[in-house]
C-alpha positions as CSV (number, residue, x, y, z in Angstrom):
1,M,43.4,-8.4,15.8
2,I,40.4,-7.3,14.8
3,S,40.8,-7.3,11.6
4,K,41.1,-10.5,12.1
5,K,38.9,-11.5,13.8
6,L,35.9,-9.4,11.9
7,Y,37.1,-12.0,8.4
8,N,37.0,-15.1,10.0
9,F,33.4,-13.6,11.3
10,S,32.8,-12.2,8.0
11,K,33.5,-15.4,5.8
12,K,32.1,-17.8,8.3
13,W,28.6,-16.3,7.8
14,H,28.9,-15.7,5.0
15,K,29.1,-19.2,3.8
16,Y,26.5,-20.3,6.1
17,I,23.8,-17.0,5.6
18,G,24.3,-17.4,1.4
19,I,24.1,-21.1,1.1
20,S,20.5,-21.2,3.3
21,I,19.3,-18.1,1.4
22,S,20.7,-19.4,-2.5
23,L,17.2,-21.7,-3.6
24,V,16.1,-18.2,-2.8
25,L,18.2,-16.0,-4.3
26,I,18.1,-18.1,-7.6
27,W,14.1,-18.2,-7.8
28,M,14.4,-14.5,-6.7
29,S,16.9,-14.1,-10.1
30,I,14.7,-15.8,-12.2
31,S,11.1,-14.6,-11.6
32,G,13.2,-10.7,-11.8
33,I,13.8,-11.4,-14.7
34,L,10.3,-12.4,-16.2
35,L,8.3,-9.9,-13.9
36,N,10.9,-7.3,-16.3
37,H,8.7,-9.1,-19.4
38,I,5.8,-8.8,-19.5
39,D,5.0,-9.7,-23.1
40,L,7.3,-12.6,-22.5
41,C,4.5,-13.9,-19.3
42,A,1.3,-12.9,-20.8
43,P,0.3,-16.3,-23.1
44,F,0.3,-18.3,-20.4
45,N,-1.1,-19.7,-17.3
46,V,0.2,-21.7,-13.7
47,S,-3.2,-24.7,-13.0
48,N,-4.8,-23.8,-10.1
49,T,-2.7,-27.0,-8.9
50,F,0.0,-25.2,-7.9
51,L,-1.3,-22.4,-5.8
52,P,-2.4,-22.1,-2.7
53,N,-6.0,-22.7,-1.0
54,D,-6.0,-18.9,-0.7
55,Y,-5.4,-18.1,-3.8
56,L,-8.4,-20.1,-5.4
57,P,-11.6,-18.2,-6.0
58,E,-14.4,-17.8,-2.9
59,H,-17.6,-15.8,-4.1
60,W,-15.7,-13.8,-6.5
61,N,-12.9,-13.0,-3.6
62,R,-9.4,-11.6,-5.1
63,G,-10.8,-9.4,-7.3
64,M,-12.7,-11.5,-9.7
65,I,-15.5,-9.1,-10.2
66,R,-14.3,-5.4,-10.2
67,D,-17.2,-3.8,-11.8
68,A,-20.4,-5.0,-13.1
69,E,-23.1,-4.2,-15.8
70,F,-27.3,-4.9,-16.4
71,I,-29.5,-5.3,-19.3
72,G,-32.7,-5.2,-18.0
73,V,-33.1,-7.3,-15.3
74,D,-32.3,-10.4,-16.7
75,T,-28.9,-9.4,-18.1
76,V,-25.7,-9.5,-15.5
77,I,-22.2,-8.6,-16.8
78,M,-19.1,-8.7,-14.1
79,G,-16.3,-7.9,-14.3
80,G,-12.5,-8.4,-13.0
81,N,-9.8,-10.1,-12.7
82,A,-10.9,-13.2,-14.2
83,G,-12.3,-11.4,-17.3
84,I,-15.9,-11.6,-18.1
85,W,-18.7,-13.5,-16.6
86,L,-22.4,-12.8,-18.4
87,S,-25.8,-13.8,-17.5
88,S,-29.3,-14.1,-19.2
89,D,-31.3,-15.2,-16.4
90,K,-30.4,-12.5,-13.4
91,G,-27.8,-14.1,-12.2
92,K,-27.8,-17.3,-11.4
93,S,-25.6,-19.0,-13.3
94,F,-23.0,-17.7,-15.4
95,D,-20.8,-18.2,-18.6
96,K,-17.3,-16.5,-19.4
97,L,-17.0,-14.7,-22.3
98,P,-13.9,-14.7,-23.9
99,I,-11.9,-11.0,-24.1
100,D,-8.4,-12.4,-25.0
101,S,-6.5,-15.6,-25.3
102,S,-4.3,-14.1,-22.6
103,S,-5.5,-14.0,-19.1
104,Y,-4.0,-11.5,-18.4
105,Y,-4.5,-9.4,-21.1
106,S,-7.6,-10.4,-19.7
107,K,-8.2,-8.3,-16.6
108,V,-10.7,-6.1,-16.4
109,N,-10.3,-2.9,-14.4
110,D,-13.8,-1.0,-16.2
111,L,-16.7,-1.8,-17.5
112,F,-19.3,0.8,-19.4
113,L,-22.0,-0.5,-21.2
114,D,-23.8,2.2,-24.1
115,S,-27.5,1.3,-23.1
116,T,-28.9,3.1,-26.6
117,S,-26.6,-0.1,-28.7
118,N,-26.1,-1.8,-26.0
119,S,-22.1,-2.2,-26.8
120,L,-20.1,-2.8,-23.5
121,L,-16.7,-1.2,-23.5
122,V,-14.3,-3.3,-21.4
123,G,-11.1,-1.9,-20.3
124,T,-8.4,-4.7,-19.4
125,Y,-4.6,-5.3,-18.8
126,G,-4.3,-5.5,-22.9
127,G,-5.7,-2.4,-23.7
128,L,-10.0,-1.5,-24.9
129,Y,-12.4,-3.8,-26.3
130,Q,-15.4,-3.6,-27.6
131,V,-18.5,-6.2,-27.1
132,D,-21.7,-7.0,-29.0
133,V,-23.4,-8.5,-26.1
134,P,-26.1,-9.7,-28.3
135,T,-23.8,-11.7,-30.7
136,Q,-20.8,-12.0,-28.0
137,K,-19.1,-10.8,-31.0
138,V,-15.5,-8.6,-28.9
139,K,-13.2,-6.3,-31.2
140,L,-10.1,-4.9,-30.0
141,I,-10.7,-0.8,-30.3
142,P,-7.4,0.9,-31.4
143,L,-5.8,3.5,-29.2
144,P,-3.3,6.1,-30.4
145,S,-0.1,4.2,-29.0
146,N,2.2,2.0,-30.5
147,Y,2.3,-1.1,-27.4
148,R,-0.6,-2.4,-25.7
149,E,-2.1,-0.2,-22.8
150,K,-3.3,-1.1,-19.3
151,V,-6.9,0.4,-19.6
152,V,-8.2,1.8,-16.0
153,K,-11.1,3.9,-16.8
154,V,-13.4,4.4,-19.8
155,L,-15.6,7.7,-19.3
156,P,-18.4,8.7,-22.0
157,H,-18.4,12.5,-22.0
158,K,-21.3,14.2,-24.0
159,D,-20.6,12.8,-27.3
160,N,-16.7,12.1,-26.7
161,L,-15.3,9.1,-24.8
162,I,-13.0,9.3,-22.5
163,V,-10.4,6.6,-21.8
164,V,-7.8,6.7,-19.9
165,T,-4.6,4.3,-18.8
166,E,-1.9,3.9,-16.8
167,N,0.3,6.4,-18.9
168,H,-1.9,9.3,-21.2
169,V,-5.6,10.6,-21.7
170,Y,-6.9,9.8,-25.0
171,K,-10.6,10.7,-26.4
172,G,-12.6,9.3,-29.2
173,N,-15.7,9.3,-30.9
174,R,-18.8,7.8,-28.5
175,S,-20.4,6.6,-31.8
176,T,-17.9,5.0,-33.7
177,L,-15.1,4.8,-31.1
178,D,-12.4,6.0,-33.6
179,H,-11.0,9.4,-33.4
180,F,-8.9,8.9,-30.5
181,S,-6.6,10.8,-29.8
182,D,-4.5,11.7,-26.7
183,L,-5.0,15.5,-24.6
184,N,-1.8,15.6,-23.5
185,I,-2.0,17.0,-20.5
186,S,0.2,17.9,-18.2
187,K,0.9,18.6,-14.6
188,D,1.2,22.0,-13.0
189,Q,4.9,21.6,-11.8
190,M,6.7,18.3,-11.1
191,T,9.9,19.5,-9.3
192,T,9.9,15.9,-7.6
193,Y,9.6,11.9,-8.6
194,N,7.4,9.3,-6.2
195,L,10.0,8.0,-4.2
196,I,7.8,4.4,-4.2
197,S,8.0,4.2,-8.0
198,Y,11.2,5.1,-8.1
199,T,12.6,2.5,-5.4
200,F,10.7,-0.4,-7.6
201,A,11.8,1.1,-10.8
202,L,15.1,1.3,-9.7
203,H,15.0,-1.9,-8.1
204,S,14.0,-3.6,-11.7
205,G,15.8,-1.4,-14.0
206,W,13.4,0.4,-15.3
207,L,15.0,3.6,-13.7
208,W,16.7,3.8,-17.3
209,G,14.2,1.4,-19.1
210,M,15.0,-1.1,-21.7
211,P,18.7,-0.8,-21.5
212,G,18.3,-1.1,-17.5
213,R,15.7,-4.1,-17.8
214,I,18.7,-5.6,-20.0
215,V,21.8,-5.0,-17.7
216,Y,19.3,-6.4,-14.1
217,D,18.5,-9.3,-16.3
218,L,21.9,-10.2,-16.8
219,V,22.6,-8.9,-12.8
220,S,20.0,-11.6,-12.0
221,L,21.7,-14.3,-14.5
222,I,25.3,-13.6,-12.8
223,L,23.6,-13.9,-9.2
224,V,21.9,-17.5,-10.0
225,F,25.6,-18.6,-10.9
226,L,27.2,-16.9,-7.6
227,C,24.8,-18.5,-6.1
228,I,25.1,-22.3,-8.1
229,T,28.8,-22.0,-8.0
230,A,28.6,-21.0,-3.5
231,L,26.5,-25.0,-3.3
232,Y,29.2,-26.1,-5.5
233,I,31.6,-25.3,-3.2
234,T,30.4,-26.0,-0.7
235,F,29.1,-29.9,-1.2
236,R,31.3,-30.4,-3.7
237,K,34.4,-30.4,-1.7
238,K,33.6,-33.2,0.8
239,K,34.4,-35.6,-1.7
240,K,38.1,-36.8,-2.4
241,P,38.5,-38.9,-5.3
242,T,41.6,-41.4,-5.7
243,D,43.3,-41.0,-9.7
244,K,45.2,-37.8,-10.0
245,E,43.7,-37.2,-13.6
246,K,40.5,-36.8,-11.7
247,K,41.5,-35.0,-8.5
248,K,43.3,-33.1,-10.6
249,K,39.8,-31.9,-12.9
250,V,38.0,-32.1,-9.9
251,N,40.9,-29.2,-8.2
252,K,41.3,-27.3,-11.5
253,T,37.2,-26.9,-11.4
254,M,37.2,-26.3,-7.8
255,G,39.9,-23.2,-8.3
256,W,37.8,-22.2,-11.3
257,M,34.7,-21.8,-9.5
258,I,36.9,-20.2,-6.7
259,K,38.0,-17.9,-8.9
260,N,34.6,-16.9,-10.6
261,H,32.2,-16.6,-7.9
262,T,35.1,-13.8,-5.9
263,N,35.8,-12.0,-9.1
264,I,32.1,-12.0,-10.6
265,G,30.6,-11.3,-7.6
266,L,33.0,-8.2,-7.1
267,Y,32.0,-6.4,-11.1
268,V,28.7,-6.2,-9.9
269,C,28.7,-5.8,-6.2
270,L,27.3,-2.4,-6.7
271,F,24.2,-3.2,-9.0
272,L,23.8,-6.8,-5.9
273,L,23.8,-4.0,-3.3
274,I,21.3,-1.6,-5.1
275,I,18.5,-4.4,-6.0
276,G,19.1,-5.0,-2.0
277,G,18.5,-2.5,-0.7
278,T,15.9,-2.2,-2.8
279,G,13.9,-5.0,-1.9
280,F,14.3,-4.0,1.7
281,F,11.6,-1.8,0.8
282,M,8.9,-3.1,-1.3
283,R,7.0,-4.8,1.0
284,P,5.9,-4.2,4.7
285,P,6.9,-2.3,7.0
286,A,9.7,-1.4,5.2
287,L,7.2,0.2,2.7
288,V,6.2,2.8,5.2
289,A,8.9,4.4,5.5
290,L,8.4,5.7,1.8
291,V,5.5,6.7,1.9
292,D,4.7,10.6,1.0
293,G,8.3,10.6,0.2
294,H,9.7,12.2,-2.6
295,V,13.0,12.3,-5.1
296,P,14.5,15.1,-6.8
297,L,13.8,15.4,-10.7
298,K,17.9,15.9,-10.9
299,Y,18.3,12.2,-10.0
300,V,15.4,10.9,-12.1
301,P,16.2,9.8,-15.8
302,D,14.8,12.2,-18.7
303,A,13.3,9.1,-20.3
304,L,10.9,8.0,-16.9
305,T,9.9,12.0,-17.5
306,E,9.4,12.3,-20.6
307,N,5.4,11.3,-19.8
308,Q,4.9,12.8,-16.8
309,W,1.8,10.0,-15.9
310,Y,4.5,6.9,-17.6
311,H,2.2,4.1,-14.9
312,S,1.0,6.6,-12.6
313,I,-2.1,6.8,-13.3
314,R,-4.1,4.0,-11.2
315,N,-8.3,5.2,-11.3
316,A,-10.4,8.4,-12.4
317,T,-13.6,10.2,-13.1
318,I,-15.2,13.1,-14.2
319,N,-16.7,15.6,-12.4
320,T,-20.3,16.1,-14.0
321,D,-20.3,19.7,-13.1
322,T,-17.5,21.6,-13.1
323,E,-17.2,19.4,-16.7
324,E,-13.7,18.4,-14.7
325,L,-11.1,15.0,-14.9
326,I,-10.1,13.6,-11.7
327,L,-7.2,12.0,-11.2
328,D,-6.5,9.0,-8.9
329,T,-2.6,8.5,-9.2
330,K,0.6,7.0,-7.5
331,E,1.5,10.6,-6.6
332,G,-2.7,12.0,-5.3
333,I,-5.2,13.3,-7.0
334,Y,-4.7,15.6,-9.6
335,K,-7.7,17.8,-11.3
336,G,-7.8,19.7,-14.5
337,D,-10.3,20.5,-17.2
338,L,-11.0,18.5,-20.0
339,K,-9.6,19.5,-23.1
340,T,-6.4,19.4,-25.2
341,D,-2.8,20.5,-23.7
342,A,-4.8,21.5,-19.8
343,V,-2.6,21.6,-16.7
344,F,-3.5,19.7,-13.9
345,S,-2.5,20.6,-10.6
346,L,-2.0,18.2,-7.6
347,Q,-5.6,18.7,-4.4
348,N,-5.3,17.8,-1.3
349,W,-8.3,15.6,-0.4
350,D,-8.7,14.9,3.2
351,V,-10.1,10.9,1.6
352,N,-8.0,7.6,3.0
353,I,-6.6,6.3,-0.5
354,F,-4.6,2.5,0.1
355,V,-1.4,2.9,-1.4
356,M,-1.9,0.8,-3.8
357,G,-4.6,3.4,-5.4
358,A,-8.6,4.3,-5.5
359,T,-10.5,1.2,-7.2
360,V,-13.8,3.0,-6.8
361,F,-13.6,6.1,-7.9
362,D,-16.8,8.3,-9.0
363,Y,-18.7,11.1,-9.0
364,K,-22.1,11.1,-6.9
365,G,-23.0,15.1,-7.9
366,D,-23.3,17.7,-5.4
367,G,-19.3,18.1,-5.1
368,H,-19.2,13.7,-3.6
369,F,-17.4,11.0,-4.4
370,L,-17.7,7.6,-3.6
371,I,-14.1,6.1,-2.9
372,G,-12.9,2.8,-2.9
373,S,-9.7,0.8,-1.8
374,F,-8.5,-1.6,0.6
375,Y,-8.9,0.8,3.1
376,G,-12.8,0.7,2.5
377,L,-15.8,3.0,1.2
378,F,-15.9,6.4,1.4
379,D,-18.2,8.9,0.8
380,Y,-16.1,12.4,0.2
381,K,-17.1,15.6,-0.4
382,E,-14.0,17.9,-2.1
383,G,-13.0,20.4,1.0
384,N,-13.9,18.6,3.9
385,P,-11.6,17.9,6.0
386,Y,-13.1,14.1,6.5
387,S,-14.9,11.6,4.3
388,Y,-18.1,8.7,5.4
389,D,-17.1,5.5,5.9
390,I,-20.0,4.3,4.5
391,V,-19.2,0.1,6.4
392,Y,-18.6,1.3,9.3
393,N,-21.6,4.4,9.1
394,Q,-18.8,6.9,10.9
395,S,-16.7,9.9,10.0
396,V,-12.6,9.3,9.4
397,P,-10.4,11.6,9.1
398,K,-7.8,11.9,7.2
399,Y,-5.0,8.7,7.8
400,E,-1.0,11.3,9.4
401,G,1.0,8.0,7.7
402,M,0.3,4.6,6.7
403,E,-2.5,2.1,7.9
404,R,-3.0,-1.2,7.6
405,P,-5.9,-2.3,5.4
406,A,-9.6,-2.2,6.6
407,D,-11.4,-5.4,7.5
408,Y,-13.6,-4.8,4.6
409,M,-10.5,-4.5,1.4
410,I,-12.5,-3.1,-1.4
411,M,-12.3,-4.2,-5.1
412,G,-15.6,-2.9,-6.5
413,Y,-18.7,-1.6,-6.1
414,F,-22.1,-1.8,-8.4
415,Q,-25.9,-1.4,-7.7
416,S,-28.5,-3.9,-8.8
417,P,-31.0,-3.0,-10.9
418,D,-33.8,-3.3,-7.7
419,G,-31.6,-1.0,-5.7
420,V,-29.3,-3.7,-3.9
421,H,-25.9,-2.3,-2.6
422,F,-22.7,-4.7,-3.6
423,I,-19.1,-4.6,-2.2
424,S,-16.5,-7.0,-3.7
425,T,-13.9,-7.1,-1.1
426,F,-10.8,-9.0,-1.7
427,Q,-10.7,-11.1,1.0
428,H,-14.6,-12.0,1.8
429,G,-15.4,-11.7,-2.1
430,L,-19.1,-10.8,-2.7
431,M,-21.4,-8.6,-0.5
432,S,-24.6,-6.9,-0.3
433,M,-24.8,-4.0,1.9
434,F,-27.8,-2.8,4.3
435,N,-29.3,-5.9,4.6
436,A,-30.4,-7.2,0.9
437,P,-32.3,-10.5,0.9
438,K,-30.2,-13.6,0.4
439,D,-32.1,-13.9,-2.9
440,A,-30.2,-11.2,-4.5
441,Y,-27.0,-12.5,-4.5
442,Y,-25.1,-13.6,-7.3
443,P,-23.8,-17.6,-7.1
444,M,-20.5,-17.4,-8.5
445,P,-20.0,-20.5,-11.5
446,K,-17.9,-23.7,-10.2
447,A,-16.2,-23.4,-13.4
448,L,-14.3,-20.5,-11.9
449,K,-12.9,-22.2,-9.3
450,E,-12.3,-25.6,-10.6
451,N,-10.9,-24.4,-13.8
452,Y,-9.5,-20.8,-12.7
453,E,-5.9,-20.6,-14.3
454,F,-3.6,-18.0,-12.6
455,P,-1.4,-15.4,-15.0
456,L,1.7,-16.7,-15.0
457,W,3.2,-12.8,-14.7
458,N,0.8,-12.6,-11.0
459,Y,2.4,-15.3,-10.2
460,M,5.9,-15.0,-10.6
461,F,5.2,-11.7,-8.6
462,E,3.6,-13.3,-5.6
463,L,6.8,-15.8,-6.1
464,H,9.0,-13.0,-5.7
465,N,7.6,-10.8,-2.8
466,G,6.9,-13.8,-0.9
467,R,3.1,-13.8,-0.8
468,L,2.6,-17.1,-2.0
469,F,3.9,-18.3,1.0
470,T,1.7,-16.9,3.6
471,F,0.3,-20.6,4.2
472,I,3.5,-21.9,6.0
473,M,4.7,-18.8,7.4
474,G,1.5,-16.9,8.9
475,K,1.6,-13.5,9.9
476,Y,5.8,-13.4,10.4
477,G,5.4,-13.9,6.4
478,I,5.6,-9.8,6.4
479,L,8.8,-9.9,7.3
480,F,10.6,-12.6,4.5
481,I,11.4,-9.9,2.3
482,P,13.0,-7.3,4.5
483,L,15.2,-10.2,6.0
484,I,16.3,-12.1,2.9
485,A,16.9,-8.5,1.6
486,L,19.2,-8.0,4.9
487,F,20.9,-11.6,4.1
488,F,21.7,-11.2,0.7
489,L,22.7,-7.0,1.6
490,F,25.4,-8.9,4.3
491,I,26.9,-12.1,2.2
492,T,27.3,-8.5,-1.0
493,I,29.5,-6.5,2.3
494,S,30.9,-9.8,3.9
495,G,32.4,-10.8,0.4
496,V,33.5,-7.7,-1.2
497,H,35.4,-7.7,2.2
498,E,36.2,-11.3,2.2
499,Y,37.8,-10.0,-0.7
500,I,39.9,-6.5,0.5
501,Y,41.3,-8.5,3.2
502,R,43.6,-11.2,1.6
503,K,44.4,-8.6,-1.3
504,R,44.9,-5.7,1.4
505,K,48.4,-5.9,0.8
506,K,48.5,-5.7,-3.4
507,I,45.5,-3.0,-2.8
508,F,47.4,-1.1,-0.3
509,K,50.8,-1.3,-2.7
510,F,48.2,-0.1,-5.7
511,L,47.3,2.7,-3.6
512,T,50.9,3.7,-1.9
513,K,52.4,3.4,-5.8
514,P,54.2,6.1,-6.7
515,N,52.8,8.8,-10.0
516,K,55.1,8.1,-12.0
517,S,53.9,11.1,-14.3
518,N,54.6,12.9,-11.7
519,S,57.9,12.7,-11.0
520,L,60.9,13.8,-12.3
């Protein structure tokens, strides 16, 4: 009796919840496939017509400025998520400097100006570029990898140039920009893998490299098929054709839909449970449960750990007093010597860095580091049990767990030639610190907003995680992904339960069938 009631409950809500979120699951599947293939999305952009107002840049917000460089007092160069913008009139007006044909690969992480030659080195999502500022000629600097790497920092070191990507640390000749080689650094010990990275890799199939992504792409297409067949089964059957031939054809189509919706759904149910279960933890508040979590290496495929730094490095700086390279990674802060085959050790720094990583990471001398993230901007001296919040002028201990972002989510920091300090924030845009005069601001060009295009990959990412609809859901938007994930898990489990209940007699007969190989 209980099992019958449970079956009726399961069948009823499998249908209603499944139909309610079917369109959401379709867009999740399609966007998930595109997110798995950056190169497929990179050439395309989305017009600002299809963007909510809070996605349009205002006063250099949303990471439009990540770094800035100055040549003399007249030339100002800004770099960020909208590429590079150059001004020759002290920042009163700006023109865009083309770097790459792809808006995605043109996104700038770091700028380094070689003052002796007025040559600008640009670390972007698509690699390392050299810009001759007087002629505005752009050149891609080849790195040793055979694929396009995201460059997170460009650091001068004596006669060398240290180029840090999210996967490697390269060293090359600073004056000729050639002979780059991988320093091949390693960690002193690696017994676990970051739980957040592991969960994201498991959710997308990256855990098993390209084969895993292809399998997940196929599963996503199957999920689209399940959603379409569910919609057909629900709404098509209400029509009653009078013609016998038509009725027979409709019944045959309906039977095929029901059979394959059930059977194919059963075949991929394990993958669906993995995708739904990991999807639940993709955003706060559930993401908090993964912070500081680790997975034993025995559960991590070898292909993912062949490079210990794979998709791990987020920022870097050099302690010029000790000649050590400091790396901000997904696992924490690592420190080691600037030499080939050096071994880096994990540090226990008492500074707050948001889960997305440090957006500002610079050594200031005498053991002090300037560190910015969505938690704010801090002055941290290595070894101290606290850091100093520069924006709010107070000492702050390290948080025990994951906290909400600060009011001013730092995207960049720079100082102008006349000594004005600026912070670039995600929501508020460019802001001067310490009561700078109004004429010290750099107005954002109208063309940036009027002609702004959002990279397709980023659009798919915002669509996939539901943030694109925050303007509709408001403060409750943070619950959208966890709720969808729970509903998805329910319809997957209930669908399997329905099948088992309907086939219970056959399953029982199969399980209790005598094993002929053991009979005499």
